[in-house]
N, C-alpha and C positions, 0 to 999 in steps of 0.2 A: 525184601525191600519192596515197598509199594510204589515209590516214586523217587526220581533223581532229576532235578531240573535246576536251571539257573535261577537265582533269586530275582524277584520282581524288580528290585532296585539295581540289579546287575552287580551287586557286591557280594560275591560268594555263591554257594550252591545250597540247595535245599534237599535234604534226604528225609524221606518219610518211611518209617518201618512200623510193622505191626506184628502182634502175636496171634496167629490164627488157630492154635490148637486147644485153647482153653486152659492151658497150664502155664504157670510162671516159668519163664525161660531166661537164660543168660545168653547173650550173643556178643560177638566182637565186630566192631565196625573198623575196617582198615582203610585209610585214605592214602593212596599211593601217588598223588600228584602234588606239585608244589612242595611245601614243607610237610613231609610224610609223618603220619602219626596213626595211632590206633586207640580205641576206647572200648572198654567192656561196658555193656548195657544190660540192665535187668528189666524185663517187661512183665507186667501183670497179665493175667488171662485176658485176651482180646484187646489189650491196650494198643493204642496208636500213639506214636511219638514222632515229632517233627523237629529236625535240627538244621541250623544254619551253619555251614562249614566255610571257614575262611582258609583257603589253601595257602595264601601268602603268610599268614600268621601261624598256621597249624592249630587252629582253634575250632571248637565246636560248641555252640550254645543251643539249648532247647528253646524252641519257639512254639507259638500256637499255629493253628492252621492258616491264619492270615499273615504268617511270617513276622509276627510281632514278638518281642522278647517275652517269654513265659514267666 
């Protein structure tokens, strides 16, 4: 995980992950606060992904680096 921070609009959390090895990887993101959930993610070599997490709804959507819906 590269970053975990509160969203700029204070509505949820931002998680940024990346693949540093140069190989396609699968990983599991587990959220253990609020409405708990987990999601399996696949990352391409050197890929960076950013997600907005809503712990009240138990949801996660991919966003861009400016925290806008991708």
